[in-house]
LOBABA-23519 format. One record per residue (C-alpha): residue in one letter; z, x, y. Coordinates in steps of 0.5 Angstrom, whole numbers, padded with zeros to 4 digits, always signed. Each point is the difference from the previous one (the first is absolute). Example, Ala and Ser with C-alpha at 12.3 -4.5 7.8 and 13.67 -1.06 7.14 Angstrom:
BEGIN
A+0016+0025-0009/S-0002+0002+0007/
END
This chain:
BEGIN
M+0000-0008-0008/S-0004+0000+0005/P+0004+0000+0003/R-0004-0007-0002/T+0004-0004-0005/N-0001-0009-0002/D+0001-0009-0002/G+0004-0009+0004/E+0003-0007+0001/P+0001-0005+0005/E+0003+0001+0007/R+0008-0001+0000/E+0005+0001+0005/L+0005+0006-0002/P+0007-0003+0000/A+0004+0003+0006/S+0004+0004-0005/G-0006+0004-0002/R-0002+0002+0007/R+0004+0006+0000/S-0001+0006+0005/E-0002+0006-0002/D+0000+0007+0003/T-0007+0003+0001/V-0003+0006+0003/A-0001-0003+0006/D+0007-0002+0001/A+0002+0007+0000/V-0004+0000+0007/T+0000-0007+0003/V+0006-0003-0004/A-0005-0006-0002/G-0004-0002-0006/A-0005-0005-0002/D+0002-0006-0004/A-0004-0003-0005/G-0006-0005+0001/A+0000-0006-0003/V-0007+0000-0003/T-0001+0002-0007/V-0006+0002-0003/A-0001-0006-0005/G+0000-0005+0005/A-0002+0002+0007/D-0005+0001+0004/A+0004+0001+0007/V+0002+0007+0002/A+0008+0002-0002/D+0004-0002+0006/A+0005+0006+0002/G+0007-0001+0003/A+0004+0006+0003/D+0007+0000-0002/A+0005+0005+0001/G+0000+0006-0006/A+0005+0006+0000/D+0007+0000-0003/A+0004+0005+0003/G+0006+0003-0003/A+0005+0005+0004/D+0006+0003-0003/A+0005+0005+0003/G+0000+0004-0006/A-0007+0003+0001/G+0003+0007+0002/Q+0002+0002-0007/D-0004+0007-0002/T-0003-0003-0007/E-0003-0006+0004/A-0002+0004+0006/K-0004+0005-0005/A-0003-0006-0004/T-0002-0003+0006/E-0003+0006+0003/A-0004+0001-0006/A-0003-0006+0000/T-0002-0001+0007/T-0003+0007+0001/D-0007+0002+0000/E+0002+0006-0004/P-0001-0001-0008/V+0005-0002-0005/A+0001+0004-0006/D-0006-0002-0004/Q-0005+0000+0006/T-0006+0004+0000/V-0002-0001+0007/A+0004-0001+0007/D-0004-0004+0005/E+0001-0004+0006/P-0003-0007+0001/V-0007+0002+0003/V-0004-0005+0004/D-0008+0001+0000/E-0003-0001+0007/P-0008-0001+0001/V-0004+0006+0001/A-0003+0000+0006/G-0007+0001+0001/E-0002-0001-0008/P-0006-0004-0001/V+0000-0007-0003/S-0003-0001-0007/D+0000-0007-0001/E-0003-0005+0006/R+0004-0006-0003/V+0006+0004+0002/A-0002+0003+0006/A-0001-0007+0003/V+0007-0001+0000/R+0003+0007+0001/R-0002+0007-0002/V+0002+0003-0007/A+0004+0006+0000/A-0002+0005-0005/A+0002+0007-0001/G-0004+0005-0001/R-0001+0003-0007/R+0006+0004-0002/R-0002+0007-0001/R+0003+0004-0006/V+0006+0004+0003/V+0003+0003-0007/E-0003+0002-0007/L+0000-0005-0006/G+0006+0004-0003/A+0004-0003+0006/C-0003-0007+0000/A+0007-0003-0001/A+0002+0003+0006/M-0006-0003+0004/L+0001-0007-0003/A+0008+0000+0002/V-0002+0002+0008/A-0006-0005+0000/L+0005-0005-0002/T+0004+0000+0006/A-0007-0001+0004/G-0001-0008+0001/A+0000-0006-0004/I-0003-0003-0006/A+0002-0005-0006/V+0001+0002-0007/G-0002-0005-0004/A+0003-0005+0004/T-0005-0004+0003/H-0007+0001-0004/E-0002+0002-0007/T-0004+0007+0000/R-0005+0001-0006/N+0005-0003-0006/T+0006+0002+0003/P+0005-0006+0000/V+0002-0003+0007/V+0008+0001+0001/T+0002-0005+0005/A+0008+0001-0001/A+0002-0001+0007/A+0001-0007+0002/V+0001+0002+0008/T-0006-0003+0004/P-0005+0005+0001/G+0000-0001+0007/L+0007+0003+0001/L-0003+0006-0004/A-0004+0003+0005/S+0001+0008+0001/A+0003-0001+0007/D+0005-0005-0001/L+0002+0003-0007/G+0001+0007+0003/E+0004-0003+0006/G+0004-0005-0004/I+0002+0006-0005/T+0002+0004+0006/A+0004-0006+0003/L+0003-0001-0007/Q+0002+0007-0001/A+0004+0000+0007/H+0003-0007-0001/L+0003+0002-0007/R+0003+0007+0003/A+0004-0004+0004/Q+0001-0006-0005/P+0000+0003-0007/R+0003-0006-0003/D-0006-0005+0002/F-0002-0001-0007/G-0006-0004+0002/G-0002+0005+0005/W+0000+0005-0006/A-0004-0005-0005/T-0005-0001+0006/L-0001+0008+0001/G-0001+0001-0008/L-0006-0005+0000/A-0002+0003+0007/Y-0001+0007-0004/V-0003-0004-0006/E-0005-0002+0005/Q-0001+0006+0004/A-0001+0004-0007/R-0005-0006-0002/T-0004+0000+0007/N+0000+0007+0001/G-0002+0002-0007/D+0006+0005+0000/P+0005-0001-0006/S+0005+0004+0002/R+0003-0005+0004/Y+0002-0004-0007/P+0006+0004-0001/Q+0003-0001+0007/A-0002-0008-0001/E+0004+0001-0007/Q+0006+0003+0004/A+0000-0005+0005/L+0000-0006-0004/K+0006+0003-0005/R+0004+0000+0007/S-0001-0007+0001/L+0002-0002-0007/A+0006+0004+0001/L+0002-0003+0006/R-0002-0007-0002/P-0001-0001-0008/D-0006-0005-0002/N-0002-0001+0007/D-0007-0003-0001/Q-0003+0004+0006/A+0001+0007-0004/L-0001-0003-0007/A-0007-0002+0003/G-0001+0007+0003/R+0001+0003-0007/A-0005-0005-0003/A-0005+0003+0005/L+0002+0007-0001/A-0001-0001-0007/A-0007-0003+0000/A-0002+0005+0005/R+0002+0006-0005/H-0004-0005-0005/D+0007-0001-0004/F-0002-0007-0001/P+0006-0002-0005/N+0005+0002+0005/A-0004-0004+0006/L+0000-0006-0004/K+0008+0001-0002/Y+0002+0001+0007/A-0005-0005+0003/D+0004-0005-0005/Q+0007+0002+0002/A-0002-0001+0008/L-0003-0007-0002/K+0007-0002-0003/Q+0003+0002+0007/N-0005-0003+0004/P-0006-0004-0003/Y-0004+0000+0006/S+0000+0007+0001/E-0007+0002+0002/R+0000+0007-0002/A+0003-0002-0007/L-0005-0005-0001/C-0006+0004+0001/S+0003+0006-0004/R+0001-0004-0006/I-0007-0003+0000/D-0003+0008+0001/A+0005+0002-0006/L-0003-0006-0004/V-0007+0002+0001/E+0001+0007-0001/L+0003-0001-0006/G-0006-0004-0003/R+0004-0007+0000/Y-0005-0004+0004/D+0002-0007-0002/D+0007+0002+0002/A-0003+0003+0007/A-0003-0006+0001/R+0006-0004-0001/A+0004+0005+0005/A-0006-0001+0005/D+0001-0008+0000/L+0007+0001+0001/A-0001+0005+0005/D-0005-0005+0004/E+0005-0006-0001/R+0006+0004+0003/R-0003+0005+0005/P-0007-0001+0002/G-0003+0005+0004/V-0005+0006+0000/P+0004+0004-0005/V+0000-0005-0005/F-0007-0003+0002/T-0003+0007-0002/R+0003+0001-0006/Y-0001-0007-0002/A-0008+0001+0001/Y+0001+0007-0004/V+0003-0004-0006/R-0006-0005+0000/E-0005+0006+0001/L+0003+0003-0006/R-0002-0006-0004/G-0007+0000+0002/D+0001-0006+0005/V-0003+0003+0006/T-0001-0006+0004/T+0007-0002+0000/A+0002+0007+0002/R-0005+0000+0006/R+0002-0007+0002/V+0007+0003+0000/L-0001+0006+0004/D-0004-0003+0005/Q+0006-0005+0001/A+0004+0006+0001/L-0005+0003+0005/N+0000-0006+0004/S+0008+0000+0000/S+0000+0007+0002/T+0002+0001+0007/T+0002+0008+0001/P-0005+0005+0000/G+0004+0003-0007/D-0001-0006-0003/I-0007-0001+0002/A-0002+0007-0002/Y+0004-0001-0007/V-0003-0006-0002/A-0007+0001+0003/T+0000+0006-0005/Q+0002-0004-0006/I-0006-0005+0002/G-0005+0006+0001/Q+0002+0003-0007/L-0001-0006-0004/A-0007-0001+0003/W-0001+0007-0002/N+0002-0001-0007/Q-0005-0006+0000/G-0006+0005+0003/D+0000-0004+0006/Y+0000+0006+0005/E-0002-0003+0006/D+0006-0005+0000/A+0004+0006-0002/L-0002+0004+0006/T+0001-0006+0004/H+0007-0001-0002/Y+0002+0008+0000/A-0003+0000+0008/R+0005-0006+0001/A+0006+0004-0003/L-0002+0006+0004/A-0001-0004+0007/A+0007-0002-0001/D+0002+0007-0002/E-0005+0005+0001/N+0004+0005-0004/Y+0002-0004-0006/L-0002+0005-0006/P-0001-0005-0005/A-0005-0003+0004/L-0004+0006+0002/E+0000+0002-0008/G-0003-0007-0002/R-0005+0000+0006/A-0002+0007-0003/R-0001-0002-0007/A-0004-0006+0002/Q-0004+0004+0004/A-0001+0005-0006/A-0002-0006-0004/S-0005-0003+0005/G-0004+0007+0001/R+0004+0002+0006/R+0002+0007-0003/A+0000+0004+0006/E+0005-0005+0003/A+0004-0001-0006/L+0001+0008-0001/T+0002+0000+0008/G+0005-0005-0001/L+0003+0002-0007/E+0001+0007+0003/N+0004-0003+0006/V+0004-0004-0005/V+0002+0007-0004/A+0001+0004+0006/R+0006-0005+0001/F+0002-0001-0007/P-0003+0003-0006/L+0002-0005-0005/P-0003-0001-0007/G-0005-0006+0001/P-0003+0003+0007/L+0000+0007-0003/V-0004-0002-0006/E-0005-0005+0004/L-0001+0006+0005/G-0001+0005-0006/E-0005-0005-0004/L-0004-0001+0007/Y-0001+0008+0001/E-0002+0000-0007/A-0005-0006+0001/R-0003+0004+0006/G-0001+0006-0004/A-0001+0005+0007/E+0002+0007-0001/G+0008+0001+0000/D+0001-0007-0002/R+0002+0001-0007/A+0005+0005+0002/K+0002-0005+0005/A+0001-0006-0005/D+0004+0005-0004/D+0005+0001+0006/Q+0001-0007+0000/Y+0002-0001-0007/T+0004+0006+0000/L+0004-0003+0006/V+0001-0006-0005/D+0004+0004-0004/A+0004+0002+0006/W+0002-0007+0002/T+0002-0002-0007/A+0005+0006-0001/L+0003-0002+0007/A+0001-0007-0002/R+0003+0002-0007/A+0005+0005+0004/N+0002-0006+0004/G+0001-0005-0006/V-0007-0004+0000/N-0003-0001-0007/A-0007+0002+0002/D-0003+0000-0008/L-0005-0005+0002/D-0003+0004+0006/T+0000+0006-0004/A-0004-0004-0006/L-0005-0003+0005/A-0002+0006+0003/A+0001+0005-0005/A-0004-0004-0005/D-0007+0001+0004/H+0002+0006+0004/G+0006+0004-0003/D+0003+0002-0007/R-0002-0005-0005/T+0006+0001-0004/A+0005-0001+0005/A-0004-0006+0002/L+0001-0003-0007/R+0007+0002+0000/A+0002-0003+0007/A-0004-0007-0002/R+0004+0000-0007/A+0007+0001+0004/E-0002-0005+0005/W-0002-0005-0005/D+0006+0000-0004/R+0004-0001+0007/R-0004-0006+0002/R-0006-0004-0003/T-0005-0002+0006/V-0007-0001+0000/H+0000+0006+0004/T+0004+0004-0005/A-0005-0002-0005/D-0006+0002+0003/A+0003+0007+0002/L+0002+0001-0007/A-0007-0003-0003/W-0004+0005+0005/A+0005+0006-0002/L-0001-0001-0007/H-0008-0001+0001/V+0000+0007+0004/N+0004+0003-0006/G-0005-0002-0005/K+0004-0006-0003/D-0004-0006+0001/A+0002-0004-0006/E+0007+0000+0003/A-0002-0001+0007/L-0004-0006-0001/P+0006-0005-0001/Y+0003+0002+0006/A-0007-0001+0004/R+0000-0007-0003/R+0007-0001+0002/A-0001+0003+0007/T-0005-0006+0001/A+0003-0005-0003/T+0004-0004+0006/G-0007-0001+0003/Y+0001+0005+0006/R-0006+0002+0003/N+0000+0007+0000/A-0007+0004+0000/S+0003+0006-0002/F+0004-0003-0006/L-0007-0003-0002/Y-0003+0006+0000/H+0005+0004-0004/R+0000-0005-0005/G-0008+0000-0001/V+0000+0007+0000/I+0005+0000-0006/E-0004-0006-0003/Q-0006+0005+0000/A+0004+0006-0003/T+0002-0005-0006/G-0006-0003-0001/N+0001-0007+0003/A-0007+0001+0003/K-0001-0008+0002/D+0007+0000+0003/A-0001+0007+0004/R-0006-0003+0003/T+0004-0007+0002/H+0006+0004+0003/L-0004+0006+0004/T-0005-0006+0003/A+0006-0004+0002/A+0003+0006+0003/L-0006+0002+0004/K-0001-0007+0002/L+0007-0001+0002/N+0001+0006+0005/P-0007+0005-0001/G+0004+0005+0004/F+0007+0000-0003/S+0000+0007-0001/P-0006+0006+0002/P+0001+0003-0007/G+0002-0006-0004/A-0006-0005+0003/R-0005+0006-0002/A+0002+0001-0007/A+0000-0008-0001/R-0007+0000+0002/T-0002+0006-0004/A+0004-0003-0006/L-0004-0007+0001/K-0006+0004+0000/A+0001+0003-0007/L+0003-0006-0003/E-0007-0004+0002/A-0004+0006-0003/A+0004+0000-0006/K-0002-0008-0001/
END
């Protein structure tokens, strides 16, 4: 999700009735939005044209002074937590740190990369949840929104152009919306926009405590104007962000009945279908979205659907087109990071580093690119740079993917104290999971992936089974297969490992897991095939995984 999710047809002009203006986060500040370009994925070599149109609906009402309405308005437009929130925050914008050294000459040629020093522990592990809650107010990173970390599926539920979601613009937009809605509390479009902005702030800040406020704002919008497509699309985005994909699909479909050209709803529909494992339906949904609202949000999803089917060539072509059509720093950083991730998945570390550098040249604090760069540096043998980079990322936001990656790099280095440092990272994964669940996020896949290798194996299996019951994707199949394996249930694991690789998705971790399970079940020939394929595809896919794959291959060769 990846973000990142993907497929097309000849260009066609949208009917006039379909060119409906939609509120965006930027509308809250500038009352202006970008109309969709007329270039589709399938038939285009040119870049998408963007035309400005006036965007914001504003509805004022003289009855805004009622006490109940005032209380509801205050609750949803304040930065104080609502009833079920666990973290209160103010929008915070990270600024470059003066005097920090440049860690990559590729980016230094364009601008300095701001890098925070490693956060020292200020509380004991018993209070790690509190540490996490405080850290979640410090900066910006996409949660599953823009790339895939290890085997975690990419979720790109929000259909707002990534360029509109830069932390500064988003924070300012929320502040402006809050002030506007205190003055005009019956503006249903403003409430819908605020709800979606909260979803995006939660996602980009890695802070799920905004989700309850997003839900409250979206419900308020629907109470004022039932079935308005903006709020329904916002509810689809919120459901997807919480990994509630059946409801994400339901709300997206409802929004599209009201407005067939809602970019947010079209994109949320693709995401929901992908994350439910309905890949053929997702491909058709991507074709439809490409016809109706071509642009960066649709292009990146289109590319991911193709990648999941093993069509890396088309995925790369579409992402290159998306990058060529990107004009804002946010869009450039977002799409360049997707290309970097795609290249890294194929083991092309130099190409990955080049595109991460391009992303960071556009936005030097774009943490998905910083994380991806660190991962590519580690795979290239530049472990010291990778450790510094991941420490920077985790110091801002201790999220499951980078926490596990940093822990594994500590283990691989093996210096004095590194084992304890690694354990600290894995413990913080549990703290993040608890915080996410407290705010309505289904975190079972995160739990299964982290706990299988670095935690409670029984809990990993329980979480993986629960997630498989909810949605049957290649990622949940892989997570369940591996959780079964680490619990000694290899015969049961093998069908799931095969299912994880059945679509042609080129993922070295999936191949490695399948090879290990085949070895454990006595399928030596198949084990050699898949372990070899994993290391050929991406020899640095994981420090412990790659090492274990090489060890297993040696054992298999010796037993021939």
